[in-house]
C-alpha positions in Angstrom: 1.2 -23.8 6.9 -1.6 -22.5 9.4 -3.3 -19.5 8.4 -7.0 -18.7 10.5 -10.0 -16.9 9.6 -8.3 -14.2 11.9 -4.9 -14.0 9.6 -7.3 -13.7 6.7 -9.6 -10.7 8.1 -6.6 -9.0 9.5 -4.1 -8.8 6.4 -2.2 -10.6 3.7 1.0 -10.9 5.3 2.2 -13.5 7.9 5.2 -15.5 9.2 4.2 -19.4 8.7 4.1 -21.3 12.5 7.6 -22.2 12.2 8.6 -18.8 11.3 10.9 -20.2 8.5 9.0 -18.4 6.0 6.6 -15.6 5.4 3.1 -16.1 4.2 1.0 -14.3 1.7 -1.7 -13.9 0.0 -1.0 -13.8 -3.8 -3.2 -10.6 -4.7 -2.3 -11.6 -8.2 -5.0 -14.1 -8.5 -7.7 -12.6 -7.2 -10.7 -12.5 -7.4 -11.2 -15.9 -8.8 -9.0 -17.4 -6.7 -7.4 -17.5 -2.8 -4.0 -18.3 -2.8 -1.3 -18.2 -0.6 2.8 -18.4 -0.9 5.4 -19.5 1.3 8.3 -17.0 1.1 11.5 -18.6 2.1 14.8 -16.9 -0.3 15.1 -13.4 -1.7 14.6 -14.3 -4.7 11.1 -15.5 -4.0 10.3 -12.0 -1.9 11.7 -10.3 -4.4 9.2 -11.3 -7.5 6.6 -11.4 -5.1 7.1 -7.6 -4.5 7.6 -6.7 -8.3 4.4 -9.1 -9.2 2.5 -7.7 -6.9 2.2 -10.6 -5.4 2.0 -8.6 -2.2 1.3 -4.6 -2.7 0.3 -1.7 -0.9 3.2 0.1 0.6 2.1 -0.9 4.6 1.6 -4.7 3.6 5.3 -4.4 1.6 7.2 -2.5 4.6 5.3 -6.1 6.5 6.5 -8.4 4.4 9.9 -6.6 4.1 10.3 -6.9 8.0 9.4 -10.3 8.1 11.6 -11.5 4.6 14.8 -9.7 6.4 13.9 -11.7 9.4 13.5 -15.0 7.6 16.6 -14.2 5.7 18.8 -13.5 8.9 17.8 -16.8 10.6 19.1 -18.8 8.0 22.5 -16.9 8.3 22.7 -17.7 12.0 26.0 -19.5 11.1 28.2 -16.6 10.0 30.4 -14.4 12.2 29.2 -11.2 12.3 30.8 -9.4 9.4 29.9 -11.5 6.7 26.1 -12.3 8.3 26.2 -8.3 8.0 27.5 -7.5 4.7 24.9 -10.7 3.1 22.2 -8.8 4.9 22.6 -5.6 3.7 23.4 -7.3 0.0 19.7 -9.0 0.7 17.8 -6.2 2.2 19.5 -3.5 -0.8 18.1 -6.5 -4.0 14.7 -6.4 -2.3 14.3 -2.4 -2.3 15.1 -2.3 -5.8 12.1 -4.7 -6.2 9.4 -1.5 -6.0 11.8 1.8 -5.4 8.5 3.9 -5.3 7.2 2.6 -2.4 8.9 4.4 0.6 7.5 1.5 3.1 10.1 -1.3 1.1 13.3 0.9 2.2 11.8 2.1 5.3 11.5 -1.5 6.9 14.1 -3.1 5.3 16.3 0.4 6.8 14.1 -0.4 10.6 15.9 -3.8 10.5 19.7 -2.7 9.3 20.1 -0.5 12.0 19.7 -3.5 14.6 22.3 -5.6 12.7 24.2 -1.8 12.4 24.4 -1.5 16.0 24.8 -5.1 17.1 27.2 -7.6 16.6 25.9 -10.5 18.2 24.2 -12.5 15.5 21.7 -14.6 18.0 20.8 -11.7 19.5 20.4 -9.2 16.7 17.8 -12.2 14.8 16.2 -12.1 18.4 16.3 -8.2 18.5 14.7 -8.1 14.4 12.2 -10.5 15.1 10.7 -8.1 17.9 11.1 -5.4 14.9 9.2 -7.4 12.3 6.2 -7.6 14.6 7.0 -4.1 15.8 6.1 -3.2 12.3 3.1 -5.5 11.6 1.6 -4.9 14.8 2.4 -0.8 14.8 0.2 -1.3 11.4 -2.7 -2.3 12.8 -2.8 0.4 15.2 -1.9 3.0 12.7 -4.9 1.6 10.4 -7.3 2.0 13.0 -6.3 5.6 13.8 -6.2 6.7 9.8 -9.6 5.2 9.8 -11.1 6.7 13.0 -9.6 10.2 11.8 -11.2 9.8 7.8 -14.5 8.4 9.5 -14.8 12.1 11.4 -14.7 13.5 7.6 -17.9 11.5 6.5 -21.5 11.0 7.3 -24.0 7.8 7.1 -25.2 7.7 3.6 -22.8 9.4 1.5 -20.8 8.5 -1.4 -17.2 7.6 -1.8 -14.9 7.2 -4.6 -11.7 5.5 -4.3 -8.7 4.7 -6.6 -6.4 1.7 -6.5 -6.6 -0.6 -3.5 -5.9 0.4 0.1 -7.8 -2.2 2.2 -6.7 -5.0 4.3 -5.1 -7.0 2.1 -3.1 -4.2 0.9 -2.7 -3.2 5.1 -3.0 -5.2 8.4 -6.4 -4.6 9.3 -9.3 -2.0 7.9 -6.8 -0.3 5.5 -6.3 3.2 4.7 -8.5 5.1 2.1 -11.8 2.8 2.5 -10.6 1.5 6.5 -13.2 5.0 7.2 -15.8 2.9 5.0 -14.9 -0.6 6.7 -14.7 0.6 10.2 -18.2 3.0 10.0 -19.6 -0.6 8.9 -18.4 -1.9 11.6 -20.4 0.3 13.1 -23.1 -0.2 11.9 -22.7 2.7 9.6 -23.4 3.0 5.6 -22.0 4.6 3.2 -21.9 4.0 -0.7 -18.5 2.9 -2.4 -17.5 4.3 -6.4 -14.4 1.9 -7.3 -12.3 2.8 -10.2 -11.1 -0.3 -11.6 -7.4 1.2 -11.7 -5.6 0.3 -14.8 -3.4 -1.1 -15.5 -3.7 -4.1 -13.4 -6.9 -3.5 -12.5 -6.5 -3.8 -8.3 -10.2 -1.6 -7.7 -11.8 -4.1 -9.7 -9.9 -7.2 -8.3 -9.5 -6.0 -5.4 -11.5 -3.1 -3.7 -14.5 -4.3 -5.1 -13.6 -7.7 -3.6 -13.2 -6.6 0.1 -16.0 -4.2 0.1 -18.2 -6.9 -1.1 -17.2 -9.1 1.5 -17.8 -6.6 3.7 -21.4 -6.3 2.8 -20.5 -2.7 1.3 -22.6 -0.9 -0.8 -19.9 -0.9 -4.1 -20.1 0.3 -7.7 -17.8 -1.1 -9.9 -17.1 1.8 -12.6 -14.2 2.9 -15.3 -11.7 4.8 -14.6 -13.2 6.9 -17.1 -16.0 7.2 -15.6 -15.3 9.0 -12.6 -16.1 12.3 -14.1 -19.5 11.5 -14.5 -20.7 10.1 -11.3 -18.7 13.4 -9.6 -21.1 15.2 -12.0 -24.0 13.4 -11.2 -23.8 14.0 -7.4 -23.1 10.5 -6.2 -19.7 11.3 -4.7 -19.0 13.5 -1.5 -16.0 12.7 -0.7 -12.3 10.8 -2.6 -10.6 8.7 -0.4 -7.1 7.7 -1.9 -3.8 5.9 -0.9 0.0 6.8 -1.1 3.4 5.1 -1.4 5.0 8.1 -0.9 4.2 11.2 0.5 7.0 14.6 -0.6 7.4 17.1 2.5 5.3 19.2 0.3 2.7 17.2 0.2 2.8 16.0 -3.7 1.4 12.7 -3.3 2.7 9.4 -5.3 -0.3 7.0 -5.8 -1.3 4.5 -8.0 -1.4 5.9 -12.3 -4.4 8.0 -12.8 -4.7 9.7 -8.9 -3.8 12.7 -10.7 -6.9 12.8 -12.8 -9.4 12.0 -9.9 -7.8 14.7 -8.3 -8.1 17.2 -10.7 -11.8 16.1 -11.4 -12.7 16.3 -7.7 -11.1 19.8 -7.7 -13.5 20.7 -10.7 -16.6 19.1 -9.3 -15.8 21.0 -5.4 -15.6 17.5 -3.9 -13.2 17.1 -0.6 -10.2 14.6 -2.0 -8.2 12.8 1.1 -4.6 11.2 0.6 -4.6 8.5 3.4 -1.5 6.7 4.5 1.0 6.1 7.8 3.8 8.7 8.7 6.4 6.0 7.6 4.8 7.1 3.7 5.9 10.1 4.1 9.2 11.2 2.9 11.2 14.6 4.3 14.1 13.6 2.6 11.9 14.3 -0.6 11.8 18.0 -1.1 8.6 17.7 -4.0 7.0 15.0 -6.2 9.4 16.6 -8.7 12.6 13.6 -7.0 9.8 10.6 -7.0 11.0 7.6 -9.4 7.9 6.8 -11.3 8.1 2.7 -12.0 7.8 1.9 -15.6 6.2 -1.5 -16.0 5.9 -4.3 -18.2 3.6 -2.5 -21.5 2.1 -6.5 -21.8 0.2 -5.5 -18.6 -2.0 -3.0 -21.4 -1.7 -5.2 -24.6 -2.2 -8.8 -23.6 -2.0 -9.3 -20.2 -6.3 -9.5 -19.2 -7.4 -10.5 -22.7 -8.0 -13.8 -24.7 -6.4 -12.3 -27.9 -4.2 -9.0 -27.7 -5.9 -5.3 -27.6 -3.2 -4.1 -29.5 -0.8 -4.8 -32.5 2.3 -6.3 -31.1 4.5 -2.9 -33.0 1.9 -0.4 -30.6 4.5 1.0 -28.3 2.7 1.1 -24.9 3.6 4.1 -21.6 3.4 1.7 -18.8 4.2 4.1 -15.3 2.5 2.9 -12.2 2.5 5.2 -10.5 1.6 9.7 -10.9 2.2 12.2 -8.7 -0.9 14.4 -7.2 0.3 18.0 -6.7 -0.5 18.9 -3.1 -2.4 22.1 -4.4 -5.3 19.5 -5.5 -5.7 17.8 -2.0 -8.0 18.6 1.0 -6.0 17.4 3.3 -3.7 14.5 4.2 -5.3 11.5 6.8 -2.4 9.7 8.9 -2.0 7.8 12.0 -1.1 11.3 13.8 -3.6 13.3 12.5 -5.2 14.9 10.0 -2.9 17.4 8.4 -4.7 20.2 5.9 -2.2 22.9 4.3 0.2 24.5 3.9 1.2 21.4 4.0 5.3 22.0 3.8 4.6 23.6 7.7 1.8 20.8 8.6 3.7 18.2 7.9 6.9 18.8 10.0 4.8 19.3 12.7 4.4 15.5 12.7 7.6 14.7 13.4 8.3 17.3 16.0 
């Protein structure tokens, strides 16, 4: 396995040099340990996505594209019908690992189309390789465009509050919601970032503050329940958050706690922007009410980060991974095709015309 410094700077998911496995940065081990995993079968891919070793909607999509390609190569000797059926089973299995993140199913269905539209196995595998690389390269371009649009909305010295993790580790390069800050830094512009720790998996603490600190950005880590005070103090001029799924009416599913940030921002008159690729927009999903919210293991709250349990064993826990931010709370949605302002149900459609 060869992982270059450029790889580490431009994302967390890559093919290895022999193209027989997907290499991912294990995000569960950060910030104290930098380790890579090699995924060469569907069970390892499923577990990596489910356990958030690879996470962030774009990164999951990239991983899924490469993953299906790797699985297809392993089935090269099968006849077409058996090959097709087996890969559809593999793909649906991977989709079940993170049902809320639309990029996962989006990427796998892109690969399915190649299988369904051709009947030569060798040709399909060749086309799947091209498509997986396209998904990755398109995301790099998407990140740049989202970052460019986002950068146009802030001024040097502004305080930015962000929730969860949306940097290069969650995408391919720059990221989405913190992409404007990283692109600005690259151009000599400086911002102050307040990163929510983001319960229950502490992705803001473990990942966002890690990426920003390594990039030389002025970052301050705060607990989730400190956001209101930071806003009240006048230290925040804009909030940038990511998205795992955007409904047709502009409702946004993102890491749990995003809705609370949006409510606070609305109260204090601070603009809040949800940033993500157009692939995250699900025009077949009318509103946030139709978005399935994944629930995670209660032990992530009670024991995962502690030497001893922080609650009695008998105490019940409710541990949703996401919440839905009502579109009426958002100032705008920043995509790779432009900045979308209300009314979202009208203007999101225009992106696809």
